[in-house]
N, CA, C and O atoms as a printed pandas DataFrame, in Angstrom:
     atom_number atom_name residue_name chain_id  residue_number  x_coord  y_coord  z_coord
0              1         N          MET        A               1  105.228   80.218  102.882
1              2        CA          MET        A               1  104.536   81.488  102.957
2              3         C          MET        A               1  105.008   82.364  101.786
3              4         O          MET        A               1  106.208   82.533  101.565
4              5         N          ASN        A               2  104.041   82.915  101.044
5              6        CA          ASN        A               2  104.415   83.720   99.880
6              7         C          ASN        A               2  104.604   85.197  100.261
7              8         O          ASN        A               2  104.311   85.613  101.382
8              9         N          LEU        A               3  105.096   85.959   99.301
9             10        CA          LEU        A               3  105.402   87.371   99.570
10            11         C          LEU        A               3  104.163   88.207   99.874
11            12         O          LEU        A               3  104.243   89.173  100.633
12            13         N          ALA        A               4  103.026   87.849   99.296
13            14        CA          ALA        A               4  101.798   88.600   99.563
14            15         C          ALA        A               4  101.394   88.461  101.021
15            16         O          ALA        A               4  100.931   89.427  101.627
16            17         N          VAL        A               5  101.560   87.284  101.590
17            18        CA          VAL        A               5  101.240   87.065  103.002
18            19         C          VAL        A               5  102.194   87.871  103.878
19            20         O          VAL        A               5  101.771   88.528  104.829
20            21         N          ILE        A               6  103.471   87.818  103.553
21            22        CA          ILE        A               6  104.471   88.563  104.315
22            23         C          ILE        A               6  104.209   90.066  104.225
23            24         O          ILE        A               6  104.318   90.782  105.220
24            25         N          ALA        A               7  103.863   90.541  103.024
25            26        CA          ALA        A               7  103.577   91.966  102.839
26            27         C          ALA        A               7  102.354   92.389  103.647
27            28         O          ALA        A               7  102.358   93.461  104.251
28            29         N          ALA        A               8  101.311   91.566  103.667
29            30        CA          ALA        A               8  100.108   91.892  104.433
30            31         C          ALA        A               8  100.418   91.922  105.928
31            32         O          ALA        A               8   99.925   92.790  106.649
32            33         N          ILE        A               9  101.223   90.989  106.387
33            34        CA          ILE        A               9  101.616   90.967  107.795
34            35         C          ILE        A               9  102.418   92.228  108.136
35            36         O          ILE        A               9  102.132   92.898  109.128
36            37         N          ALA        A              10  103.405   92.543  107.326
37            38        CA          ALA        A              10  104.262   93.711  107.593
38            39         C          ALA        A              10  103.458   95.008  107.570
39            40         O          ALA        A              10  103.625   95.854  108.449
40            41         N          TYR        A              11  102.594   95.173  106.581
41            42        CA          TYR        A              11  101.805   96.402  106.478
42            43         C          TYR        A              11  100.776   96.472  107.611
43            44         O          TYR        A              11  100.475   97.554  108.114
44            45         N          GLY        A              12  100.247   95.334  108.002
45            46        CA          GLY        A              12   99.321   95.290  109.131
46            47         C          GLY        A              12   99.989   95.717  110.424
47            48         O          GLY        A              12   99.429   96.496  111.195
48            49         N          ILE        A              13  101.179   95.208  110.656
49            50        CA          ILE        A              13  101.932   95.586  111.861
50            51         C          ILE        A              13  102.254   97.078  111.847
51            52         O          ILE        A              13  102.132   97.754  112.869
52            53         N          LEU        A              14  102.664   97.586  110.692
53            54        CA          LEU        A              14  102.964   99.016  110.581
54            55         C          LEU        A              14  101.725   99.870  110.812
55            56         O          LEU        A              14  101.814  100.934  111.424
56            57         N          ALA        A              15  100.577   99.419  110.333
57            58        CA          ALA        A              15   99.334  100.162  110.552
58            59         C          ALA        A              15   99.000  100.215  112.043
59            60         O          ALA        A              15   98.593  101.257  112.557
60            61         N          ILE        A              16   99.172   99.095  112.726
61            62        CA          ILE        A              16   98.912   99.065  114.172
62            63         C          ILE        A              16   99.872   99.991  114.917
63            64         O          ILE        A              16   99.452  100.777  115.766
64            65         N          ILE        A              17  101.145   99.895  114.598
65            66        CA          ILE        A              17  102.143  100.753  115.240
66            67         C          ILE        A              17  101.829  102.226  114.969
67            68         O          ILE        A              17  101.911  103.060  115.871
68            69         N          GLY        A              18  101.471  102.538  113.724
69            70        CA          GLY        A              18  101.127  103.913  113.371
70            71         C          GLY        A              18   99.916  104.420  114.123
71            72         O          GLY        A              18   99.884  105.570  114.561
72            73         N          GLY        A              19   98.916  103.561  114.274
73            74        CA          GLY        A              19   97.730  103.952  115.025
74            75         C          GLY        A              19   98.043  104.237  116.482
75            76         O          GLY        A              19   97.550  105.210  117.053
76            77         N          VAL        A              20   98.857  103.392  117.077
77            78        CA          VAL        A              20   99.248  103.584  118.477
78            79         C          VAL        A              20  100.090  104.850  118.619
79            80         O          VAL        A              20   99.905  105.616  119.564
80            81         N          MET        A              21  101.011  105.071  117.686
81            82        CA          MET        A              21  101.841  106.277  117.745
82            83         C          MET        A              21  101.001  107.541  117.552
83            84         O          MET        A              21  101.229  108.551  118.219
84            85         N          GLY        A              22  100.028  107.480  116.634
85            86        CA          GLY        A              22   99.146  108.623  116.421
86            87         C          GLY        A              22   98.363  108.965  117.671
87            88         O          GLY        A              22   98.142  110.136  117.980
88            89         N          TYR        A              23   97.948  107.940  118.381
89            90        CA          TYR        A              23   97.228  108.179  119.636
90            91         C          TYR        A              23   98.170  108.714  120.716
91            92         O          TYR        A              23   97.818  109.630  121.459
92            93         N          ALA        A              24   99.359  108.137  120.793
93            94        CA          ALA        A              24  100.310  108.546  121.832
94            95         C          ALA        A              24  100.775  109.991  121.634
95            96         O          ALA        A              24  100.928  110.736  122.602
96            97         N          GLN        A              25  100.996  110.380  120.382
97            98        CA          GLN        A              25  101.533  111.715  120.129
98            99         C          GLN        A              25  100.459  112.793  120.061
99           100         O          GLN        A              25  100.636  113.889  120.593
100          101         N          ALA        A              26   99.344  112.479  119.403
101          102        CA          ALA        A              26   98.334  113.513  119.166
102          103         C          ALA        A              26   97.007  113.227  119.862
103          104         O          ALA        A              26   96.035  113.962  119.686
104          105         N          LYS        A              27   96.973  112.153  120.656
105          106        CA          LYS        A              27   95.733  111.745  121.328
106          107         C          LYS        A              27   94.593  111.553  120.328
107          108         O          LYS        A              27   93.433  111.832  120.631
108          109         N          SER        A              28   94.942  111.069  119.128
109          110        CA          SER        A              28   93.962  110.858  118.070
110          111         C          SER        A              28   93.333  109.471  118.204
111          112         O          SER        A              28   93.947  108.451  117.890
112          113         N          LYS        A              29   92.090  109.472  118.678
113          114        CA          LYS        A              29   91.379  108.193  118.803
114          115         C          LYS        A              29   91.083  107.592  117.432
115          116         O          LYS        A              29   91.048  106.371  117.277
116          117         N          ILE        A              30   90.869  108.452  116.440
117          118        CA          ILE        A              30   90.625  107.975  115.072
118          119         C          ILE        A              30   91.837  107.212  114.557
119          120         O          ILE        A              30   91.689  106.150  113.951
120          121         N          SER        A              31   93.027  107.738  114.792
121          122        CA          SER        A              31   94.249  107.038  114.359
122          123         C          SER        A              31   94.363  105.690  115.036
123          124         O          SER        A              31   94.713  104.697  114.399
124          125         N          LEU        A              32   94.070  105.650  116.314
125          126        CA          LEU        A              32   94.147  104.395  117.059
126          127         C          LEU        A              32   93.153  103.372  116.523
127          128         O          LEU        A              32   93.514  102.222  116.272
128          129         N          ILE        A              33   91.917  103.786  116.349
129          130        CA          ILE        A              33   90.872  102.874  115.882
130          131         C          ILE        A              33   91.137  102.434  114.444
131          132         O          ILE        A              33   91.074  101.243  114.138
132          133         N          ALA        A              34   91.431  103.385  113.567
133          134        CA          ALA        A              34   91.650  103.054  112.158
134          135         C          ALA        A              34   92.919  102.228  111.973
135          136         O          ALA        A              34   92.918  101.232  111.249
136          137         N          GLY        A              35   93.994  102.642  112.624
137          138        CA          GLY        A              35   95.260  101.925  112.481
138          139         C          GLY        A              35   95.189  100.512  113.023
139          140         O          GLY        A              35   95.609   99.562  112.362
140          141         N          CYS        A              36   94.659  100.376  114.221
141          142        CA          CYS        A              36   94.563   99.037  114.822
142          143         C          CYS        A              36   93.532   98.188  114.093
143          144         O          CYS        A              36   93.747   96.997  113.867
144          145         N          GLY        A              37   92.416   98.800  113.726
145          146        CA          GLY        A              37   91.383   98.052  113.008
146          147         C          GLY        A              37   91.874   97.516  111.675
147          148         O          GLY        A              37   91.729   96.329  111.379
148          149         N          CYS        A              38   92.458   98.399  110.870
149          150        CA          CYS        A              38   92.965   97.973  109.565
150          151         C          CYS        A              38   94.138   97.010  109.720
151          152         O          CYS        A              38   94.261   96.043  108.968
152          153         N          GLY        A              39   94.988   97.278  110.687
153          154        CA          GLY        A              39   96.132   96.402  110.918
154          155         C          GLY        A              39   95.709   94.994  111.308
155          156         O          GLY        A              39   96.243   94.010  110.798
156          157         N          ILE        A              40   94.747   94.910  112.215
157          158        CA          ILE        A              40   94.257   93.595  112.632
158          159         C          ILE        A              40   93.578   92.882  111.470
159          160         O          ILE        A              40   93.759   91.678  111.289
160          161         N          LEU        A              41   92.800   93.614  110.685
161          162        CA          LEU        A              41   92.159   92.998  109.517
162          163         C          LEU        A              41   93.194   92.484  108.519
163          164         O          LEU        A              41   93.011   91.422  107.924
164          165         N          LEU        A              42   94.268   93.230  108.337
165          166        CA          LEU        A              42   95.337   92.756  107.445
166          167         C          LEU        A              42   96.016   91.506  108.006
167          168         O          LEU        A              42   96.325   90.579  107.258
168          169         N          LEU        A              43   96.246   91.478  109.307
169          170        CA          LEU        A              43   96.863   90.298  109.912
170          171         C          LEU        A              43   95.953   89.074  109.799
171          172         O          LEU        A              43   96.418   87.976  109.493
172          173         N          VAL        A              44   94.666   89.265  110.044
173          174        CA          VAL        A              44   93.711   88.160  109.923
174          175         C          VAL        A              44   93.643   87.675  108.476
175          176         O          VAL        A              44   93.618   86.471  108.222
176          177         N          SER        A              45   93.612   88.604  107.541
177          178        CA          SER        A              45   93.567   88.191  106.135
178          179         C          SER        A              45   94.850   87.457  105.744
179          180         O          SER        A              45   94.804   86.526  104.939
180          181         N          ALA        A              46   95.981   87.861  106.297
181          182        CA          ALA        A              46   97.242   87.165  106.009
182          183         C          ALA        A              46   97.206   85.733  106.534
183          184         O          ALA        A              46   97.685   84.812  105.872
184          185         N          ILE        A              47   96.643   85.552  107.711
185          186        CA          ILE        A              47   96.527   84.197  108.271
186          187         C          ILE        A              47   95.673   83.328  107.362
187          188         O          ILE        A              47   96.033   82.188  107.066
188          189         N          PHE        A              48   94.540   83.869  106.918
189          190        CA          PHE        A              48   93.672   83.093  106.037
190          191         C          PHE        A              48   94.283   82.885  104.654
191          192         O          PHE        A              48   94.056   81.850  104.026
192          193         N          GLN        A              49   95.059   83.866  104.173
193          194        CA          GLN        A              49   95.777   83.677  102.906
194          195         C          GLN        A              49   96.746   82.510  103.020
195          196         O          GLN        A              49   96.841   81.676  102.119
196          197         N          ALA        A              50   97.457   82.461  104.130
197          198        CA          ALA        A              50   98.439   81.394  104.346
198          199         C          ALA        A              50   97.761   80.023  104.398
199          200         O          ALA        A              50   98.381   79.005  104.090
200          201         N          GLN        A              51   96.488   80.005  104.788
201          202        CA          GLN        A              51   95.740   78.754  104.834
202          203         C          GLN        A              51   95.073   78.427  103.505
203          204         O          GLN        A              51   94.367   77.425  103.391
204          205         N          GLY        A              52   95.297   79.276  102.494
205          206        CA          GLY        A              52   94.783   79.000  101.158
206          207         C          GLY        A              52   93.395   79.538  100.873
207          208         O          GLY        A              52   92.778   79.148   99.882
208          209         N          GLN        A              53   92.895   80.420  101.712
209          210        CA          GLN        A              53   91.573   81.011  101.496
210          211         C          GLN        A              53   91.695   82.143  100.472
211          212         O          GLN        A              53   92.322   83.166  100.746
212          213         N          ALA        A              54   91.096   81.959   99.298
213          214        CA          ALA        A              54   91.232   82.927   98.211
214          215         C          ALA        A              54   90.624   84.284   98.561
215          216         O          ALA        A              54   91.162   85.315   98.156
216          217         N          TRP        A              55   89.521   84.308   99.302
217          218        CA          TRP        A              55   88.869   85.559   99.631
218          219         C          TRP        A              55   89.775   86.475  100.457
219          220         O          TRP        A              55   89.637   87.697  100.404
220          221         N          ALA        A              56   90.686   85.896  101.206
221          222        CA          ALA        A              56   91.545   86.685  102.084
222          223         C          ALA        A              56   92.485   87.594  101.288
223          224         O          ALA        A              56   92.837   88.682  101.743
224          225         N          LEU        A              57   92.885   87.146  100.110
225          226        CA          LEU        A              57   93.723   87.979   99.256
226          227         C          LEU        A              57   92.944   89.213   98.810
227          228         O          LEU        A              57   93.480   90.322   98.797
228          229         N          PHE        A              58   91.687   89.018   98.447
229          230        CA          PHE        A              58   90.844   90.149   98.054
230          231         C          PHE        A              58   90.604   91.095   99.223
231          232         O          PHE        A              58   90.567   92.312   99.043
232          233         N          ALA        A              59   90.441   90.542  100.418
233          234        CA          ALA        A              59   90.250   91.372  101.609
234          235         C          ALA        A              59   91.494   92.213  101.872
235          236         O          ALA        A              59   91.386   93.414  102.119
236          237         N          ALA        A              60   92.666   91.599  101.822
237          238        CA          ALA        A              60   93.914   92.328  102.046
238          239         C          ALA        A              60   94.110   93.411  100.985
239          240         O          ALA        A              60   94.573   94.512  101.284
240          241         N          LEU        A              61   93.757   93.086   99.762
241          242        CA          LEU        A              61   93.859   94.046   98.663
242          243         C          LEU        A              61   92.944   95.248   98.918
243          244         O          LEU        A              61   93.362   96.395   98.758
244          245         N          ALA        A              62   91.713   94.986   99.309
245          246        CA          ALA        A              62   90.756   96.068   99.570
246          247         C          ALA        A              62   91.205   96.945  100.739
247          248         O          ALA        A              62   91.128   98.171  100.663
248          249         N          ILE        A              63   91.667   96.326  101.802
249          250        CA          ILE        A              63   92.116   97.081  102.978
250          251         C          ILE        A              63   93.328   97.944  102.619
251          252         O          ILE        A              63   93.418   99.100  103.033
252          253         N          THR        A              64   94.245   97.382  101.858
253          254        CA          THR        A              64   95.441   98.124  101.445
254          255         C          THR        A              64   95.061   99.311  100.572
255          256         O          THR        A              64   95.620  100.396  100.730
256          257         N          ILE        A              65   94.122   99.122   99.657
257          258        CA          ILE        A              65   93.675  100.215   98.791
258          259         C          ILE        A              65   93.026  101.318   99.623
259          260         O          ILE        A              65   93.288  102.500   99.402
260          261         N          VAL        A              66   92.185  100.937  100.574
261          262        CA          VAL        A              66   91.539  101.931  101.444
262          263         C          VAL        A              66   92.596  102.720  102.224
263          264         O          VAL        A              66   92.517  103.945  102.315
264          265         N          LEU        A              67   93.577  102.018  102.780
265          266        CA          LEU        A              67   94.638  102.707  103.517
266          267         C          LEU        A              67   95.424  103.645  102.601
267          268         O          LEU        A              67   95.722  104.779  102.976
268          269         N          LEU        A              68   95.757  103.171  101.410
269          270        CA          LEU        A              68   96.513  104.018  100.489
270          271         C          LEU        A              68   95.723  105.272  100.109
271          272         O          LEU        A              68   96.285  106.366  100.061
272          273         N          LEU        A              69   94.438  105.120   99.843
273          274        CA          LEU        A              69   93.617  106.290   99.510
274          275         C          LEU        A              69   93.573  107.276  100.679
275          276         O          LEU        A              69   93.670  108.488  100.482
276          277         N          ALA        A              70   93.427  106.753  101.881
277          278        CA          ALA        A              70   93.399  107.621  103.059
278          279         C          ALA        A              70   94.726  108.361  103.222
279          280         O          ALA        A              70   94.745  109.549  103.543
280          281         N          PHE        A              71   95.827  107.656  102.999
281          282        CA          PHE        A              71   97.126  108.304  103.175
282          283         C          PHE        A              71   97.465  109.246  102.032
283          284         O          PHE        A              71   98.199  110.211  102.242
284          285         N          VAL        A              72   96.955  108.998  100.828
285          286        CA          VAL        A              72   97.130  109.952   99.725
286          287         C          VAL        A              72   96.427  111.260  100.086
287          288         O          VAL        A              72   96.993  112.344   99.942
288          289         N          MET        A              73   95.185  111.139  100.556
289          290        CA          MET        A              73   94.443  112.349  100.929
290          291         C          MET        A              73   95.137  113.088  102.073
291          292         O          MET        A              73   95.206  114.317  102.078
292          293         N          ARG        A              74   95.644  112.336  103.030
293          294        CA          ARG        A              74   96.330  112.961  104.169
294          295         C          ARG        A              74   97.629  113.632  103.723
295          296         O          ARG        A              74   97.948  114.731  104.176
296          297         N          PHE        A              75   98.377  112.976  102.837
297          298        CA          PHE        A              75   99.633  113.535  102.353
298          299         C          PHE        A              75   99.385  114.809  101.544
299          300         O          PHE        A              75  100.109  115.794  101.692
300          301         N          VAL        A              76   98.365  114.786  100.691
301          302        CA          VAL        A              76   98.033  115.970   99.898
302          303         C          VAL        A              76   97.650  117.128  100.816
303          304         O          VAL        A              76   97.995  118.280  100.554
304          305         N          LYS        A              77   96.940  116.813  101.884
305          306        CA          LYS        A              77   96.493  117.848  102.816
306          307         C          LYS        A              77   97.636  118.409  103.657
307          308         O          LYS        A              77   97.736  119.625  103.826
308          309         N          THR        A              78   98.502  117.537  104.187
309          310        CA          THR        A              78   99.534  117.988  105.125
310          311         C          THR        A              78  100.901  118.218  104.490
311          312         O          THR        A              78  101.694  119.019  104.986
312          313         N          ARG        A              79  101.171  117.524  103.405
313          314        CA          ARG        A              79  102.496  117.577  102.749
314          315         C          ARG        A              79  103.618  117.120  103.678
315          316         O          ARG        A              79  104.776  117.489  103.483
316          317         N          LYS        A              80  103.279  116.320  104.686
317          318        CA          LYS        A              80  104.281  115.820  105.625
318          319         C          LYS        A              80  104.573  114.360  105.334
319          320         O          LYS        A              80  103.664  113.571  105.074
320          321         N          PHE        A              81  105.851  114.009  105.380
321          322        CA          PHE        A              81  106.239  112.628  105.111
322          323         C          PHE        A              81  105.750  111.689  106.208
323          324         O          PHE        A              81  105.345  110.561  105.928
324          325         N          MET        A              82  105.787  112.145  107.435
325          326        CA          MET        A              82  105.352  111.301  108.553
326          327         C          MET        A              82  103.953  111.681  108.979
327          328         O          MET        A              82  103.700  112.860  109.229
328          329         N          PRO        A              83  103.065  110.775  109.069
329          330        CA          PRO        A              83  103.131  109.355  108.756
330          331         C          PRO        A              83  102.655  109.013  107.346
331          332         O          PRO        A              83  102.924  107.925  106.838
332          333         N          ALA        A              84  101.942  109.958  106.716
333          334        CA          ALA        A              84  101.281  109.640  105.452
334          335         C          ALA        A              84  102.256  109.224  104.359
335          336         O          ALA        A              84  102.028  108.224  103.679
336          337         N          GLY        A              85  103.327  109.966  104.181
337          338        CA          GLY        A              85  104.293  109.644  103.129
338          339         C          GLY        A              85  104.941  108.291  103.346
339          340         O          GLY        A              85  105.118  107.522  102.402
340          341         N          LEU        A              86  105.291  108.003  104.580
341          342        CA          LEU        A              86  105.907  106.712  104.890
342          343         C          LEU        A              86  104.953  105.566  104.603
343          344         O          LEU        A              86  105.351  104.562  104.013
344          345         N          MET        A              87  103.703  105.703  105.013
345          346        CA          MET        A              87  102.735  104.638  104.767
346          347         C          MET        A              87  102.440  104.482  103.276
347          348         O          MET        A              87  102.113  103.384  102.826
348          349         N          LEU        A              88  102.550  105.554  102.513
349          350        CA          LEU        A              88  102.410  105.445  101.059
350          351         C          LEU        A              88  103.589  104.699  100.461
351          352         O          LEU        A              88  103.419  103.795   99.644
352          353         N          VAL        A              89  104.790  105.090  100.880
353          354        CA          VAL        A              89  106.003  104.454  100.360
354          355         C          VAL        A              89  106.006  102.956  100.668
355          356         O          VAL        A              89  106.470  102.159   99.853
356          357         N          LEU        A              90  105.500  102.574  101.818
357          358        CA          LEU        A              90  105.464  101.163  102.196
358          359         C          LEU        A              90  104.218  100.448  101.675
359          360         O          LEU        A              90  104.236   99.234  101.476
360          361         N          GLY        A              91  103.152  101.187  101.459
361          362        CA          GLY        A              91  101.916  100.576  100.986
362          363         C          GLY        A              91  101.916  100.234   99.509
363          364         O          GLY        A              91  101.278   99.266   99.096
364          365         N          ILE        A              92  102.619  101.011   98.713
365          366        CA          ILE        A              92  102.645  100.753   97.268
366          367         C          ILE        A              92  103.292   99.407   96.953
367          368         O          ILE        A              92  102.729   98.660   96.152
368          369         N          PRO        A              93  104.437   99.052   97.529
369          370        CA          PRO        A              93  104.975   97.712   97.276
370          371         C          PRO        A              93  104.055   96.600   97.812
371          372         O          PRO        A              93  103.961   95.524   97.221
372          373         N          THR        A              94  103.390   96.873   98.920
373          374        CA          THR        A              94  102.441   95.894   99.455
374          375         C          THR        A              94  101.333   95.659   98.442
375          376         O          THR        A              94  100.979   94.515   98.154
376          377         N          LEU        A              95  100.791   96.734   97.907
377          378        CA          LEU        A              95   99.757   96.620   96.887
378          379         C          LEU        A              95  100.271   95.850   95.674
379          380         O          LEU        A              95   99.567   95.009   95.115
380          381         N          GLY        A              96  101.493   96.146   95.278
381          382        CA          GLY        A              96  102.092   95.443   94.140
382          383         C          GLY        A              96  102.223   93.950   94.379
383          384         O          GLY        A              96  101.943   93.154   93.483
384          385         N          MET        A              97  102.637   93.565   95.555
385          386        CA          MET        A              97  102.777   92.140   95.868
386          387         C          MET        A              97  101.424   91.443   95.918
387          388         O          MET        A              97  101.295   90.302   95.474
388          389         N          LEU        A              98  100.422   92.120   96.454
389          390        CA          LEU        A              98   99.081   91.535   96.501
390          391         C          LEU        A              98   98.510   91.369   95.091
391          392         O          LEU        A              98   97.913   90.339   94.777
392          393         N          ILE        A              99   98.692   92.376   94.252
393          394        CA          ILE        A              99   98.221   92.281   92.864
394          395         C          ILE        A              99   98.971   91.193   92.114
395          396         O          ILE        A              99   98.381   90.434   91.345
396          397         N          SER        A             100  100.278   91.123   92.345
397          398        CA          SER        A             100  101.083   90.070   91.714
398          399         C          SER        A             100  100.583   88.683   92.096
399          400         O          SER        A             100  100.504   87.792   91.250
400          401         N          GLN        A             101  100.248   88.501   93.362
401          402        CA          GLN        A             101   99.717   87.222   93.821
402          403         C          GLN        A             101   98.364   86.946   93.175
403          404         O          GLN        A             101   98.072   85.810   92.799
404          405         N          LEU        A             102   97.545   87.976   93.048
405          406        CA          LEU        A             102   96.233   87.831   92.432
406          407         C          LEU        A             102   96.343   87.436   90.967
407          408         O          LEU        A             102   95.615   86.561   90.498
408          409         N          ILE        A             103   97.241   88.072   90.257
409          410        CA          ILE        A             103   97.424   87.753   88.834
410          411         C          ILE        A             103   98.026   86.364   88.660
411          412         O          ILE        A             103   97.708   85.647   87.711
412          413         N          GLY        A             104   98.885   86.005   89.577
413          414        CA          GLY        A             104   99.549   84.696   89.499
414          415         C          GLY        A             104   98.646   83.532   89.807
415          416         O          GLY        A             104   98.981   82.397   89.468
416          417         N          THR        A             105   97.500   83.769   90.443
417          418        CA          THR        A             105   96.597   82.669   90.800
418          419         C          THR        A             105   95.481   82.504   89.822
419          420         O          THR        A             105   94.640   81.620   89.989
């Protein structure tokens, strides 16, 4: 298993946890749906990446970019580290690993 697969799995799990926490703390259904949806898509793409499906790397890359853009906008709006800043700090290395895998193939 390569680092891009591991990064997609880790970021997917964090997205799911974040969505559940957002719902638990603020009763935000959007956080629950977006976090779990994106997290599950990242986990599914990681499974397919591990099986050698090239499209899955592009899917994980796209999902990660969408999440990063959403968290940049949220961070700019709220200026709070939690959750937007944390997801940015963790999403940037994920994006880097996915791009590295893309360039390497």
